C-alpha positions in Angstrom: 5.4 -0.3 -15.6 7.6 0.5 -12.7 6.6 1.4 -9.1 8.0 4.9 -9.4 5.3 5.7 -12.0 2.6 4.8 -9.5 4.1 6.9 -6.8 4.5 9.9 -9.1 0.8 9.8 -9.9 -0.3 9.2 -6.3 1.9 11.9 -4.7 4.4 11.6 -1.8 2.0 11.8 1.1 2.5 9.0 3.7 0.1 8.6 6.7 1.9 7.7 9.8 1.0 7.0 13.5 3.1 6.6 16.6 3.3 3.1 18.1 1.5 4.4 21.2 -1.6 5.4 19.2 -4.7 3.5 20.3 -6.5 1.3 17.8 -9.6 3.5 18.1 -7.6 6.5 17.1 -6.1 4.6 14.2 -9.6 3.5 13.1 -10.8 7.1 13.3 -7.8 8.2 11.2 -8.6 5.5 8.6 -12.2 6.7 8.4 -11.3 10.4 8.2 -8.5 9.9 5.6 -10.4 7.2 3.7 -7.5 4.8 4.0 -6.9 1.3 5.3 -3.2 1.2 6.0 -0.6 3.2 7.9 3.1 3.2 8.8 3.9 2.9 12.5 6.8 4.9 13.9 8.5 5.0 17.3 9.0 8.2 19.2 12.2 8.9 17.2 10.1 8.8 14.0 11.7 5.6 12.8 9.5 3.1 11.0 8.9 0.1 13.3 5.9 -1.6 11.5 2.7 -1.2 9.6 -0.9 -1.4 10.6 -3.9 -2.3 8.4 -7.7 -2.5 8.8 -7.2 -6.3 8.8 -4.8 -6.1 11.8 -7.4 -4.1 13.7 -10.3 -6.4 12.9 -8.2 -9.5 14.0 -7.4 -7.8 17.3 -11.1 -7.0 17.9 -12.1 -10.6 16.9 -9.7 -11.9 19.6 -11.4 -9.8 22.2 -9.1 -6.8 22.1 -10.1 -3.4 23.5 -9.6 -0.7 20.9 -9.2 1.9 23.6 -6.4 0.0 25.4 -4.6 -1.8 22.5 -2.0 0.3 20.7 -0.6 0.2 17.2 2.5 -1.5 18.7 0.4 -4.3 20.1 -1.0 -5.4 16.8 1.2 -4.0 14.0 3.0 -6.1 11.4 6.8 -5.9 12.0 8.3 -8.0 9.2 7.2 -5.7 6.4 8.1 -6.6 2.8 9.1 -3.8 0.6 10.1 -3.1 -3.0 12.2 -0.4 -4.7 11.0 2.5 -6.8 12.6 0.9 -9.9 11.0 -2.5 -9.4 8.3 -3.7 -11.9 4.7 -3.7 -10.8 4.7 -7.4 -11.6 7.0 -7.9 -8.6 4.5 -6.0 -6.4 1.6 -8.1 -7.7 3.5 -11.4 -6.9 4.3 -10.2 -3.4 0.7 -9.3 -2.7 -0.5 -12.7 -4.0 2.1 -14.7 -2.1 1.8 -12.9 1.2 -1.9 -12.2 0.9 -1.4 -8.5 1.6 -3.0 -5.4 0.1 -0.1 -3.0 0.7 3.6 -3.0 0.0 6.1 -0.4 1.2 8.4 1.3 -1.3 11.9 2.0 0.0 14.7 3.9 -1.5 18.1 3.7 0.2 16.4 2.2 3.3 13.8 5.1 3.6 10.1 4.6 3.0 9.2 6.7 0.0 5.7 5.4 -0.6 3.1 2.7 -0.4 1.5 0.8 -3.2 -1.9 -0.7 -2.6 -3.8 -3.4 -4.5 -6.1 -0.7 -5.8 -3.0 1.1 -7.3 -1.9 -2.1 -9.0 -5.4 -2.8 -10.4 -5.8 0.7 -11.6 -2.5 0.7 -13.5 -3.0 -2.8 -14.8 -6.4 -1.8 -16.2 -4.8 1.3 -17.8 -2.2 -0.9 -19.5 -4.9 -3.3 -20.8 -6.9 -0.4 -22.2 -3.8 0.8 -24.1 -3.1 -2.7 -25.4 -6.7 -3.1 -26.5 -6.6 0.2 -28.4 -3.4 -0.8 -30.1 -4.8 -4.2 -31.1 -7.9 -2.6 -32.5 -5.8 -0.3 -34.6 -3.7 -3.3 -35.8 -6.8 -5.3 -36.7 -8.5 -2.5 -38.5 -5.4 -1.2 -40.2 -5.8 2.3 -38.7 -3.1 4.2 -37.0 -0.4 3.6 -39.5 1.4 6.2 -41.5 
């Protein structure tokens, strides 16, 4: 399965915040939108990083003030990405190696989506169910013309 398939099912919506947004505001957005990851943009709306729940928790654990710290203060800047035509196995490998739950999808240098670990699991499970069904048909001899 390719990444484009996941994005087509999810839809194109990307949640973004400005780098000046406080961590409290980001946390409130996460709660409202039921998400745990966002893209961080500068005032010119160019992507400058990403921010996850994990980033916020680490900042708080280090004694950070969620009303004073901004997305720019704690965001991840060296963000890994894949292309829409990459295989989901590539995403899974990146998530495992980098211990991340989200990977950006870029097409011609522009962010076109985000794939989460939940997306990968959902699609992997769907593929397993298809394979299981086909194996059952093979074993029982059904499904042949």
